[in-house]
C-alpha positions in Angstrom: -6.1 38.0 31.5 -9.1 35.8 32.5 -12.0 37.7 34.0 -12.7 36.7 37.7 -16.4 36.8 36.9 -16.2 33.9 34.5 -17.8 30.8 35.9 -15.2 28.1 36.8 -16.2 24.9 35.1 -15.6 21.8 37.1 -16.3 18.9 34.8 -16.9 15.6 36.5 -17.9 12.2 35.1 -21.4 12.3 36.6 -23.0 15.5 38.0 -26.4 16.6 39.3 -26.8 20.3 39.0 -29.5 22.1 41.1 -30.8 25.6 41.0 -33.5 27.7 42.7 -35.8 29.4 40.3 -36.6 33.0 40.6 -39.4 33.7 43.0 -41.0 35.9 40.3 -41.3 33.0 37.9 -41.4 30.0 40.2 -44.1 27.5 39.1 -45.4 30.0 36.5 -43.3 29.8 33.5 -42.1 26.6 31.9 -40.1 28.7 29.4 -38.2 30.3 32.3 -37.5 26.9 33.9 -36.3 25.5 30.6 -33.9 28.5 30.1 -32.5 28.0 33.5 -32.0 24.3 32.8 -30.0 25.2 29.6 -27.9 27.6 31.6 -27.1 24.9 34.1 -26.4 22.4 31.3 -24.0 24.8 29.7 -22.0 25.1 32.9 -21.9 21.4 33.3 -20.9 20.7 29.7 -18.4 23.6 29.5 -19.8 25.3 26.4 -22.9 27.4 25.6 -26.0 25.4 24.8 -28.9 27.2 23.2 -32.4 26.0 22.6 -31.6 25.1 19.0 -28.6 23.0 20.0 -30.8 20.4 21.7 -32.1 17.7 19.3 -34.8 15.2 20.0 -35.1 11.5 19.6 -38.2 10.0 17.9 -40.1 9.9 21.2 -39.0 13.4 22.3 -36.0 12.6 24.5 -33.4 15.5 24.3 -29.8 14.9 23.3 -26.8 16.8 21.9 -25.7 15.7 18.5 -22.1 14.6 18.0 -21.2 14.7 21.7 -20.4 11.8 24.0 -22.5 13.2 26.7 -26.0 12.7 28.0 -28.3 14.7 30.2 -31.8 14.9 31.7 -33.7 17.9 32.9 -36.5 18.2 35.5 -38.2 21.0 37.5 -40.9 21.3 40.1 -42.0 24.2 42.3 -38.9 26.3 43.0 -36.3 23.7 42.0 -34.7 22.9 38.7 -32.4 19.9 38.2 -30.0 18.6 35.5 -28.2 15.2 35.6 -25.2 15.1 33.2 -22.8 12.3 32.3 -19.8 12.3 30.0 -18.7 9.1 28.2 -19.6 6.8 25.3 -22.6 4.6 25.9 -23.7 6.3 29.1 -27.3 7.6 29.7 -28.8 9.4 32.6 -32.3 10.3 33.8 -33.6 12.5 36.6 -36.8 13.7 38.1 -37.7 16.1 41.0 -41.0 16.5 42.7 -42.2 18.9 45.4 -43.7 17.0 48.2 -47.2 18.4 48.7 -50.8 17.2 49.2 -51.9 16.1 45.8 -55.5 15.4 44.9 -55.9 12.0 43.5 -52.5 10.7 44.7 -54.2 7.6 46.3 -56.0 6.9 43.0 -52.7 7.3 41.0 -51.0 4.8 43.4 -53.9 2.4 43.0 -53.7 2.5 39.2 -49.9 2.5 38.6 -48.1 1.2 41.7 -47.3 -2.5 42.3 -48.8 -4.4 45.3 -45.5 -4.1 47.1 -45.3 -0.3 46.4 -48.8 0.2 47.7 -48.0 -1.6 50.9 -44.9 0.6 51.2 -46.8 3.9 51.0 -49.6 2.8 53.3 -47.6 2.9 56.4 -49.6 1.6 59.3 -52.7 1.7 57.1 -52.3 5.5 56.6 -51.3 7.0 53.3 -47.7 8.2 53.5 -47.4 11.2 51.2 -43.6 11.4 51.3 -43.3 7.7 50.4 -45.7 8.2 47.5 -43.3 10.8 46.1 -40.3 8.6 46.6 -41.9 5.9 44.4 -43.3 8.4 41.9 -40.0 10.2 41.4 -38.1 7.0 40.9 -40.6 5.8 38.3 -40.4 9.1 36.5 -36.6 9.0 36.5 -36.7 5.5 35.0 -39.1 6.7 32.2 -36.9 9.7 31.4 -33.8 7.5 31.3 -35.4 5.5 28.5 -37.1 8.3 26.6 -40.6 7.5 27.8 -43.3 9.8 29.3 -45.7 9.8 32.2 -48.2 8.2 29.8 -46.0 5.1 29.8 -46.1 4.7 33.6 -47.2 1.1 33.3 -43.8 0.4 31.7 -42.0 1.4 34.9 -40.9 -1.5 37.2 -41.7 -1.8 40.8 -39.3 0.0 43.1 -40.2 -2.0 46.3 -39.0 -5.6 46.9 -41.7 -8.3 47.4 -39.5 -11.2 48.6 -36.5 -11.8 50.7 -34.1 -11.9 47.8 -35.0 -8.3 46.9 -35.4 -7.0 50.5 -39.2 -7.2 50.9 -40.8 -4.0 51.8 -37.7 -1.9 51.0 -36.8 0.2 48.0 -35.4 -2.1 45.3 -35.4 -2.5 41.5 -37.9 -5.1 40.3 -36.9 -5.8 36.7 -34.2 -7.5 34.6 -31.7 -5.1 32.9 -29.4 -5.5 29.9 -27.0 -2.8 31.3 -26.1 -1.8 34.8 -28.2 1.0 36.3 -27.7 2.9 39.5 -30.5 5.0 41.0 -30.0 7.5 43.8 -32.9 9.1 45.7 -32.4 12.4 47.6 -34.5 14.4 49.9 -34.1 18.2 49.9 -35.6 20.3 52.7 -35.7 24.0 53.4 -36.2 26.2 56.4 -39.5 27.4 55.0 -40.9 23.9 55.3 -40.5 23.0 51.6 -39.5 19.5 50.8 -38.5 17.8 47.5 -37.7 14.3 46.3 -35.0 14.0 43.6 -34.1 10.8 41.8 -31.2 10.4 39.4 -29.9 7.4 37.4 -26.9 6.4 35.3 -27.0 3.5 32.9 -24.0 1.9 31.2 -20.8 0.0 31.9 -19.1 2.8 33.7 -20.8 3.6 37.1 -19.9 6.5 39.3 -21.1 8.4 42.3 -22.6 11.8 41.2 -21.3 15.1 42.4 -24.1 17.4 43.6 -23.5 21.0 42.5 -25.6 24.0 43.3 -25.7 26.3 40.3 -28.3 28.7 41.5 -27.9 32.4 40.9 -29.7 33.0 44.3 -27.6 32.9 47.5 -27.7 31.5 50.0 -29.2 28.2 48.9 -32.1 27.4 51.2 -32.1 23.6 50.9 -30.2 20.8 52.6 -29.7 17.7 50.4 -29.2 14.2 51.7 -29.2 10.8 49.9 -31.8 8.5 51.4 -31.5 5.5 49.1 -29.2 3.9 46.5 -30.5 1.2 44.3 -28.3 -0.8 41.9 -29.5 -3.2 39.1 -27.0 -5.3 37.2 -27.4 -7.8 34.3 -26.0 -10.4 36.7 -28.6 -10.8 39.5 -25.8 -11.6 42.0 -24.4 -8.1 41.5 -27.7 -6.3 42.1 -27.9 -4.4 45.3 -31.2 -3.7 47.1 -30.1 -1.6 50.0 -31.8 -1.2 53.4 -33.3 2.2 54.2 
């Protein structure tokens, strides 16, 4: 007889798992956050995944040998996230950032953001902190999708359109692609005033809407999650969608 305490695995084609880190370890232990991410990944995959089961590509991107699955792990503040896809030739990337006042944010934007992105974050000539994190999270998501790091930030495309064909002044994808990519940007907010930006992407011929699953061991979950943008890029420019906010 199956134990009622055993987690029920609900495998989907494309899933974003979220978890609240323990308040005793939040923001203090990268090792704790990594262990929680592996626990979440095991639930999404349907089998136990230990630290030694995760291999690395030449540039450090994690993967599971011999499995037609792909995943990406991110954590910031009290939140850990895992994006997971199942299927040959599919890749995923994700990033999460706690929205907070960050020393040097304007300098980062000046150095790494496109002219259109800088115009987007300087709403009415004032620096918009939330919009800064929208762009930063999308860029980090793109880098992780392709096995790059924050030191490769200049490789990330612009995520704001600069002409009418790409919805000037709105979130859009500003680069040619060889395979279809879909980005989704979410805002998570809690009653204590905490706020996060979460970006997830899927690349490959098969595109799907992700399922958001809370896998936290803490209850109740204190965050509401809503999608605030969807950005699609296709090899055929006519199929690329640059949505309005």
